[in-house]
N, C-alpha and C positions, 0 to 999 in steps of 0.2 A: 682852647685858645682861639681868639678871633683871627681871621685872615688879615694880613697887613693891608692897610688901605693906602699907604704912602711908602715912598722909599725910606722916609725917616722911621717908619714902623719896622721895615725890613732891617735897618741898621740896629734898631733897639733889640730886636729879637736875636740878631747875630752877636751883639755884645753880651747878651744874657746867656745864650747857648749857641756857640759857633757852629756846631754840626747842623743846626736848623737853617743855615744860610740859604741853601739851594731850595729847600721846601718853601721858605718864606719868599724867595724871589719868584718862584713858580706861582704861588698863590697871589702875589702882588700882580704879576703879569696877567693872570686871569681877570682880576678886578679891573685892571687898566684896560684890557680889551673889551670887557663888558660895557665900558663907557663909550666905545666907538659908535658913532662918529662925533660925539660930544667933545669937542676939543677943549672947551673950558674945564670940563670935569677931568679930562686926562691931564691937562696942565696942572690942576690942583694936586693931583697925585704925585707929581714929580717936583713941585715947587717947595714943599716942606723941607727944611734944611736938616739933614741927618747929622747926628753926632757921630764923630769918627769912632770906629770900632776898635782902633788901636792895632789892627792886624792888616798889614799892607795888602794882602790878596782880597780881603773882604772890602776894604775901603776902595781899592781899585775897581772892583766889580760894581760897587754901588755907584761910583762916579761914572763908570762906563755905561751902565744901564740908564742912568738919568740922561746923559748926553745922547745916547743912541736912540732912546725912545722919542726924545724931542726932535732929533733929526729925521728919524724914520717916519714920524707921523705929523710932521709939519708944525711942531710946537716951538716955543721959545726955549732955548737951552738955558736952564737955570745957572746963574753965576756960581752957585756952590759947587757945581761939578768940576770947576777949574781950580779948586783949591789944591795946593801941593800934596795934601794927604791922599788925594785920589790918584796921584801919579808916583807913589812911593815904592812900587815894585822895583827891585834891582835886577831881577833875572826874568826872562820871559816865562810865561805859564801857558800851557796848551790845554784847552778844554774841549774835548776830552784829551787826557794825557796819553796819547798814542804816538809812538815814533812813526808808525806807518802813515798817519794822517797829517803830520806836521807841515809838509809842503802845501797841502790843500788848505789847511787852516791859516797859514801865512797869507795865502792869496785871497781867501774868502773873508777874513776878519773885517768887520766894519771899522771905519776910522776911529770911532770912540773907544773901541776895545784895543785896536792895534797901537794907538798912541800911549796906552797904558801898559804895554808889553803883555797884553792878553790876546791870545789867538784862539779863535773859535769859528764856527760856521757862519755862513752869510746871514742866517736868521737865528741868532743866539737865543732869542726869547720866543721861539715858535712853540705854540701850545695849541691844544684842541680848540680853544676859544679865540685863536688868532683870527682877526677879521678876514672875511672872504674877499681878499684883494690879492693882487699879484704879489707873490713872494719874491724876495731878492734872488737873483741868479748870480752864479759865478760869472765874472766878467768875460771869461774866455770859453767859448764852446769849441771843443776839439774832438775830432777833426772838423774843420769847417764843412758846411754842405758842399756838394760837388760844384754847384754853380758859382759859389764864392771862390773856390780853388781855381777854377778856370779863369775867372776875371782877374784874380791876383797874379796868375802866371802870364796873362796876355801882356804884351808890351804896350806901353802908354803911347798914344798918338797925340802929341801936343803940337 
């Protein structure tokens, strides 16, 4: 079977064989990253309109991936990502589904995932082929470095 070239291909594979969703997403991400820094090629990969899979988790993931990739790599967010079918989850889903990680996943989840009740790490599509650029970081480093602690504790002189 050919690697998915667009998110529409990912949705098609997920409709035909739902257990293949994550493999298809990973293969698609590899293809998307191989196009870096060609933004026009990356945009074409997310612009094709996927047919809904009819499974809320799959449709939410595909919508989140399309929106997130556009935001993450400075592309235009495709209109199709805002269809109601991509926001149909009724309960939060944690990826990975670990109670111990839930707090971290809630904090780290990119907005495109969080808005769809999907909670995942800061770089949910990190792959070996991820372009060699700065990866997202959790917004809070704790504990802060000693020099920041000292300046935060010092009284303000206004």
